[in-house]
C-alpha positions in Angstrom: 55.8 68.9 166.4 56.9 70.9 168.9 55.1 69.3 171.6 56.2 66.2 170.7 59.6 67.1 171.1 58.7 68.6 174.5 57.0 65.5 175.4 59.9 63.3 174.3 62.0 65.5 176.6 60.2 64.9 179.6 60.1 61.0 178.8 63.6 61.0 178.5 64.2 62.6 181.6 62.1 60.4 183.5 64.1 57.2 181.5 67.0 58.9 182.1 68.1 58.4 178.4 70.7 60.7 178.5 71.8 60.3 174.8 68.1 61.1 173.6 67.9 63.9 176.1 70.8 65.8 175.0 69.9 65.4 171.2 66.8 66.7 171.9 68.0 69.7 174.0 70.3 70.5 171.5 67.2 70.8 168.8 65.1 72.5 171.3 68.2 75.2 171.6 68.4 75.3 167.7 64.7 76.3 167.4 64.9 78.6 170.2 68.0 80.4 168.4 66.3 80.3 165.1 62.9 81.8 166.6 64.9 84.7 168.4 67.6 85.5 166.2 65.6 85.2 162.8 62.1 86.2 164.4 60.8 83.2 162.9 57.2 82.0 164.1 57.5 78.8 166.2 55.6 76.3 163.7 56.3 72.7 161.9 58.3 74.6 159.2 60.8 76.0 161.6 61.1 72.8 163.3 61.7 70.7 160.1 64.1 73.2 159.1 66.1 73.1 162.3 65.8 69.0 161.9 67.0 68.9 158.5 70.0 71.3 159.4 70.9 69.0 162.3 70.7 66.1 160.2 72.9 67.8 157.7 75.6 68.7 160.2 75.7 65.4 161.7 76.2 63.5 158.0 78.8 66.0 157.3 80.2 65.4 160.6 80.0 61.6 160.0 81.8 61.9 156.7 85.0 63.6 158.7 84.9 61.0 161.5 84.8 58.4 159.1 87.8 60.0 157.5 89.9 60.3 160.7 89.2 56.6 161.3 87.4 58.0 164.8 84.9 54.8 165.4 83.8 56.0 168.7 82.6 59.3 167.3 81.1 57.5 164.5 78.9 55.6 166.5 78.1 58.4 168.7 77.1 60.3 165.5 75.1 57.8 163.8 73.1 57.1 167.2 72.1 61.1 167.2 71.0 60.9 163.3 68.8 58.2 164.6 67.2 60.1 166.8 67.0 63.3 165.0 65.4 61.0 161.7 62.5 60.0 164.3 61.2 63.9 164.1 61.1 63.9 159.9 57.7 62.7 158.3 58.1 59.7 156.5 60.4 60.1 153.6 59.7 59.5 150.4 61.3 56.4 148.2 63.9 57.5 145.5 60.8 56.3 143.0 58.6 58.8 144.4 61.4 61.6 144.1 62.0 60.7 140.5 58.2 60.8 140.0 57.7 64.2 141.7 60.5 65.8 139.5 59.3 64.5 136.2 56.0 66.5 137.1 57.8 69.6 137.9 60.0 68.9 134.4 56.7 69.1 132.9 55.5 71.9 134.2 58.7 74.2 134.3 60.0 72.8 131.0 63.1 73.4 131.9 66.0 74.0 129.1 69.4 73.8 130.4 71.6 73.9 133.4 70.5 77.6 133.5 67.0 76.6 134.7 68.0 74.6 137.8 67.3 77.5 140.1 63.6 77.4 139.0 63.6 73.6 139.3 65.0 73.7 142.6 63.0 76.5 143.8 59.7 74.5 142.5 61.2 71.2 143.8 62.1 72.6 147.5 58.5 73.8 147.8 57.0 70.2 147.1 59.7 68.0 148.4 61.4 69.9 151.6 61.0 67.6 154.6 60.0 64.5 152.6 63.1 63.8 150.8 66.9 64.7 151.1 67.5 67.7 148.9 70.9 66.9 148.4 69.4 63.9 146.6 67.0 65.7 144.7 69.5 68.1 143.4 72.0 65.1 142.2 68.4 64.2 140.2 67.6 67.3 138.8 71.1 67.9 137.6 71.2 64.3 136.0 68.2 64.8 134.0 69.1 68.3 132.9 72.4 67.1 131.0 
């Protein structure tokens, strides 16, 4: 995945695609920062963690930009999101996520809201990078109530 990012950076430079190049450079910088600061190994897990953080930041920003009625920033952020989402593995559908959570519930057998942590820990291990963890959390909370 990191090699794909580097190749895409070269391609963006050749094609003079400034938006894509800017986003790729931001991701590469964030990966390098995580690698150096937290002494994490450069691998696909680190790559996905950084991509997911970048996507979450942009989604949060998008909400704020929409509240402030800043259409210029909304458009820019949506383009950045689209570029970032290209690097995620294929996402599971809502039905597939619900099905995976059902299996976890069968294994863990949570009894109350107190077991949310146990379920989320397992869900994170199985679904991280394949589904929006915010959505996963919402589904689990609904099932626990």
